[in-house]
N, C-alpha and C positions, 0 to 999 in steps of 0.2 A: 552724568555730565550736565544735566539740566537742573541739578540741585534737588531732584526728587528722591525721596528715600527708597532704597531697594527693598522689594518684598522679601520677607523671610523665606528661605528656601533650604530644605534639607539636602545636604550634599552627600550624605552617607548612602551607600548603594549595596544591593545584593547582586552578586554575580552567580547566577544559577545555571548549571549545565555540567556535562561530562568533562573529564580531565583532558588536557592537551588542546583546548580550543582557544587559547590565547588570553585567558582571564588575567594572569599576572602581567602580561605585556600591556594589556589595555589599562590595567590599574596604574602602571608606571606612566603611561601616556596621560591618563586622567590627572595625575598629580602634577605633571609638567604643565599641562594646559591651565590648571587652576593657579599655578605659580605665575605663569605669564600674564594671567588676568588680574593678578594681585589679590586673589582670594585666599592664597596660602603663602606664607613667607618663603618656604624653600621648595615644597612640592616633592621632597624625597619620599621614597617608599620603604617602609619597614615590613618585611614579609615574615609572618610568624605562623605557627601551627599550635596545636594543643600543648605540646611539650614546652613551649616558650611561655605559656600562661599559667599552667597548672602545676602546683608543687605537690609533694607527697606527704606534707605535714600540715597540721591544723594551723591556719593563719598564714602559711607560706604562699598560698595562691594569690591572695590579695596583694602581697608585697611584689610577687613576680609579675602579676598583670600590670600593676602600677608602674613598675620599672620599665616594662616593655612599652606601655602607653606613652611614657614620658620621652622615650627615644623617638617616637613618631610625631611629637609635637612640632607643628609647622609643616607637616607633610601628610602622608597617607599611611594608615595602619591597615595592612592587608592580611586578613585571617583566613588562611586556606583550610578547607575541610572543617569549617566552623562548627558543623553539626556534631563533630566528635566531642565537643565540650559536654554533650549530654550523655555520652556513651558509658560513663563509669557508674551510673546510678543503677545498681542491680538489687536494691533493697537491703544491702548490708554496708555499713560504714558510711563515712561522710561523702557527700557529693561535691567534690572539689571543683569539678567542671562547672557546676551551677554557681559556685562561689565566684569563679572567673567571670561568668556572664553578669552577675549582679554587680561586681566591681567595675566591669566595663561600662555598664549602663550609667553608673554614678559618675565615672570619669568623663564620659561623653557629655553629660549635663554640666559638669563643672568647667569643661574646656570646649564648649560647643562651637566656638569660632576659631579654634586653634588647630584642629585636626579633622581629617576625613577618615572614616572607618569604612572599609569594604569587607564584607563577609562573603565567602565563596564556597561552593560545593554543589553536589548533585541536587537537582530541582526538588525531588520529593523530600529529601533529608533537610533541605533548607527551610521548607514549609514547617516541618516539625521543630526546627531550631527557633524560628521566629515566634512560634506559639508557646515556647518554654518560659518566656518572661513577658509580662504585659508591657514593659517598657521597650522591648526590642521592636515589636511590630510598629509602634508609633515612631520610632527613630529610623527604621529602615522601610520607608514607604515606597521606595523606587527599586524596582527589580529589573535586571537586564538578563535576558535568556540567551545563553550560548548553546548552539546546536552542533551536532556532529558535522564535520566537514564532508562535502560531497566527494565522490571519486575523483572528479576533475580537479577539485581544490587540493586533494592530497597529492595528486601527481604534480601539480604546480609547486607545492611545498618542496617535494623532492627535487624538482628542476631548479628551484632557487638555491637549495643546498648544494647541488652540483655546481652551479655557477659560482657560488661563494668559495668553493674549494677547488676550482680549476678543472672541473669535469664537465662533460656534456653527454646528453642522452641520445643514443641512436634511436631512430623512429620506432624500431621494433621493441626497444626497451620501454619506450613510453606506452606502447600497447600492452606489453607484459605487465607493467606497473598498474595500468587501469584494470586489467584482469585480476591481478593480485589483490588490489584494494576492494574490488567488487566481491571477491570470494571471502574476504576477511569478515568474520562475524562481528556485528555491531552490538555486542552485549555490554554489560556494565564495566567490563575490563578493557574495552576498546580505548586506546590511548590517543587517537586523533593525530595531532601534530607530533606527539612523542612516538606514535607508531610509525609515522613517516620518517622520522629521524632514525629510528631503529632499522627500517628497511634500507635507508641510504647507507648506513654503516655496514650492513650485511652485504650490500652490493659492492662496496669498496673492498671488503674482505674477499668476496668471491672473484672479483676482477684480479686481485693480487695473486690468488691461487691459480686462476686460469692462465695468467701471463708468466707464472713462474716456470712453466714447462717449455716456454719458447726460447729458442737460441738467440733470436734478435727481437728487440722490442723498440718500436718507433715512438716518437713523442705523441703522435696521434693515438697510438694504441693505449698509452698510459692515460690519456685524457678521456677516452671513450668508454662509456658503460653500455653494454649490450643486453639483449633479452635474457641470455644465459646467466647474467649477473643478478637478475631478479629471482630466478629459480628455474630448475630444469623442467618442472611441470608446465609453468607458464610459457617458457620458451618453446616447448614441444607443441603447445596449442597454437601459439602465434606463428611459428615457422611452418606448421602444417596447414595453415589457413583455416584452423578450426576443425581439422579432420578427426581430432580425438574426441570431439563431441559425439553423442550417439547419432548414427545415421538416421535421417527421416524415414528412409525405406524400411529400416529395421523396426522403428517405432510403429509405423503403419502396419507392418506384418504382425506385430504383437497385438495391435488393436483388432485387426481383421481375424485373428485367431480366437478372439473372444466369442462366446456363444451369443447369438441374437444381436440386439442393439443395432438393427439395420438403419434406423433414423439417425442414431448417434454417429455411426460410421459415415453416413452420407454427409452429415454436417461437418465432421472433422475433415473429410476429404475435400470439401469446399474450402475450409480454412487453409489446408495444405496448398491447394491451387493458388490461393491468394498470396500466401507466404512465398511460394516459388516465383510468382509473377513479380512480387516486390523485389526479390533477390535478383531477378533478371534485369529489372529496371535500374537497380543500383549499379549492377555490373556494366550496364550500357551508359551510365552517367546521367540517367534521367532522375528527376525528383521522385522520391518514393512517397506514396500517400501515407498519412498518419492513420494507423489502424489501432483500434482499441482491442486489446487481447483479453480484457476482463469478460467473464462469462457467468451466466445463470444456468445451473444444472437443476432442472425442474422434473420431479417425478418421485415415485414411492421409494421406500428404503430397499436395500438389497439388490439394486439394479445396476451396480457397477460404477456408481458415480465417483467414488474415491479412486478406484483403479484407473478409470478414464482420466481423472484429474492428474494422476501420476504420469500417465502416458502423454498427456498434453504438455506437462512440464518438460518431459524429455524431448518432445517435438519442438517446443519453442527454443530449447537449448540447442538442438541440432541445427536450427536455422540461425543461431546466433542472436536471437531476440533476448534470451536470458543467458547470463554467463554461468550460473551455477545449476539451475534447474531443480533445486531441492523442493520437496513438497512439505509444507508445514500445515498440519491438519488441526483445526481448533473448533471448539463449540462455545456456546454462551458462557459456560463456567470459566473458560480460559480468557475471556475478554471483559467480563463484567465483574466489578469489584463490589466491596461491601460498604464503602464510605465515599464521600465526595472526593474526587480527584484520583481515587484508586483505579477506576475504570479506564481513564485516559492512560494511566501508566501501564496497566496490563495490556491494553490494546496496542500501545506503542511498542512494548517489548515483543509481543507476538509478531507484529509487522516487521520489526527489525530482524527477527530470526528468519523471516521469509525474504529479505532483500536478496535480489539475484535469482529468485525462484517464484514459487506459487504459494499463496496463502489460500487454503481451502477452508471455508467456514460452513460447517455442516449444520443443518437446521437453523439457517440464518434468520428465519422469520421469528424465532424466539427472542431476538434482540428488540423487537417492536411489538410487545404483547398488546392486545386490544384493551381499551379502557384503562390504560396505565400510562398517562402522558408524562409522568415524572420518573418512570422506570429508568434505571441506570443504563439499560441496554441502548437507549437512544443516544446517550453520551458516547457509547462505543461506536455507534454508526457515525456520529458527527466527527469523532476523532479519526475513524477509518477514512472517511471522505477527504479530510484535510491531508492525511498522510499520503493517500493516493494521488492527490494533486501535487504535493511537495516532492514525491518520488515517482512521478508518472511513468518513467521508463525503467524503473529499477525493480518493480515487483508486479506480478499479475495476481488478481484476486478472483476467486471463484466462490460464489455463494450458492448453496444447495439446499433443497428441501422439497416438500410436497408442492405440487403445481399451484393449487389455489392459494395456499399460504404465501408462496413466493410472490404471487401477484400483489397480495396485500402488503407484503414487505416492501416491494419496490415503490408502491404508491404512498408509503408512509413518509418518504423524504424526497423532495424534488431532485436532489443531487444523485439519488440512487439510480433512477431510470435513465438519466443521461450517461452515467458511467457504465451501466450494465445493459447495453443495447442488444447484445447477442445472447440468444436463448438456445439451449440444447435440451430437448425433451427426452426423458428416459421413461419407457413404458414397462408395465408388468411383463415378465417373461411368459411365454406360452407354456402349456403343459409339456409339450415335447421338449422345449428348451430346458425346462426345469429337470426333466428326467435325464437329459444329456449332462447337465451340470452335476447332478447327483452321481451319475455313473462315472464322470471324469474325476470327481472328488474321491470316490471310492477307490479308483485305481491309484490315485496319488498316495493314498494311505495304505496301499498294499493289500487291498481286498478286491473282491469281484462280485458283482450282482448277477444272480441267476436271471435268465430271460423272464421267468415268471415274476421275479422281484421287480424288475423294471416295469412290467405291466401293472403290478400292484401300485407302484409309485405313481404311475400315470393316473390311475383311478383316484388315488389319494389327492393329488394336485387338482384334479378335475372337480373333486367334491369340496375342496377348501374354498370358502368365499374370498373374493378379491377385495376385502375391506381395507381400512386404514392399517389394521394390524398385520396384514399379509406381508411376510418377510422376504418373498421371492428367493434369491440365491441363498440368503441366510437360512430360510426354512429348509431348503434342499440340503445344505451342509449339516444343519441340526438333525435332520432325519437320518443322515448317514451315521452320525455319531450315536444316535439312539439305537440304530440297527446294530452297530458294533457292540454296544453295551448289552443288548438283548441276546446277541449271538454268543457272547462270553458266558452269560447265564445259562443258555441252552447247552453249550458244550461242557459246562461243569458237570453235567449228569452223564457224560459219555467218557468211557475209559479209553485213553490213547486214541484221540481223534486223528483222522487222516489229514494230510497237508491240504487237500481240497476242502475238507470240512472246515479247517481253520481259516481259510481265506474266503469261503463262499458265504454270501449273505442271502438268506431265503425270505420268502414272503412272511413267514411267521416271526421274523425279526422286526417287522414293522410294528408301530404302536398297535395295541389290541383293537382300537376302534377304527383302524384303517380298513377300507373296502377290500374284500377278497377279489383276486383276479378271476375272470370268467371261467367257470367249470372247475375251480380249485376249491378245496376245503382247506382252511388255515389250520393245518395240523403238522406235527413233526413226522416226516416220512423216514422210515427205517433206513432206506438206502442212502439218504442224504447225510445222516449223522452217524453212519455205521462205524464200527471199530476197524482199525487197520488189520487186514488178514495176515 
């Protein structure tokens, strides 16, 4: 308005993100806004996909793309799933999708002020699409990221659909919806707004079926959607006050039934007391303190960290802290990619699988190796911290590994120490505990250790150095499997062994270098392996 020339500005956009997040709607609004500002003559939107641009004959694609482009002149050309234009190049035949891209780039240059082009699709695939043609990246310099809707946003979308169609949600239905969306996997097939629309339509169908058996139906009955219309499972949880979740007493009983782990049991008992106090405060209408549920499990391998993590997930589910309580166990290979951008994608996918439950990262210190500042593992840590902030009440993260290495891991990033303030220390099992673990595992497999075998096992554990390679419970289980194998070889020399001989594990079934029990010679005794009389 001051007579100054407007700076040249690229109006073309990349809409990157999962389906059902409003990309088409925003594109339509964008066209209308540009039309109102006088930047576009009409601002109408022409929505197309690969089939509208690519022909099956040589030369046909350029014609088809040009015709589609001309329909959008004066408005917005919205190309959904634009990355599919690259998908037909398999090394054989002409790449007609690439021809559509080349034609599009030329038309955008020839009509630079007459049309706005928006290309849309999944974030990772859109990066590959832009790199397919040198002209594309220079014309699409602005990218807008569309992310998955939160649970509350999805519930609000359903509420808006209800209002638009003359329905209203009962309070229990809203709770059931929140539970339903929390449990829904956030993988590549998650439809966001489309998923919400599908849930709404299913609710209307269930309501019609529910009311069909009634003799009299009031106007309010027809208008109200209840928890049962969301689903029987969700309604059962909501109507029972969450009683279908595992009971915390049952989970604690399973933990206390584990061998050893006295320090771990004491730590978890303290967490249960805090959770119970929080629940009582909420019931009394008092403000509940914000508690971080993320944990560090520090200690050697084979000490029950994964098992306790699974019990912790069940415990948080029993208190309603987590809606699903599933355990997603990952290691470095599941989080760290092979090229730039791949790590963030892998970490995000693993995190989304854990939504509503626990993400357990074993040997987490391998993400921050010493003397490797550019290692992709650090990108995994940065991505993880951001996701933990964005979804702070939707997932619990447990990082596990050797005590010394976990200290270095937490010191490697300022954000780690603040988010993982609670540490649970796992210690090596004692010799007696390892013997009990081996004995219990033997019984689970349908065998039985002779008393002298248990004594020999104790001597073996006592003689084994407690170094970094010491496997604890894993070593105990491996020894049992070794004994089963050696027993089978011993019995092969015996004709028609007795039932007792088939199930009994003897000291000679231990590895040859194992210490012999006191006063015993490691030899095959006739009466132990004798034939059935």
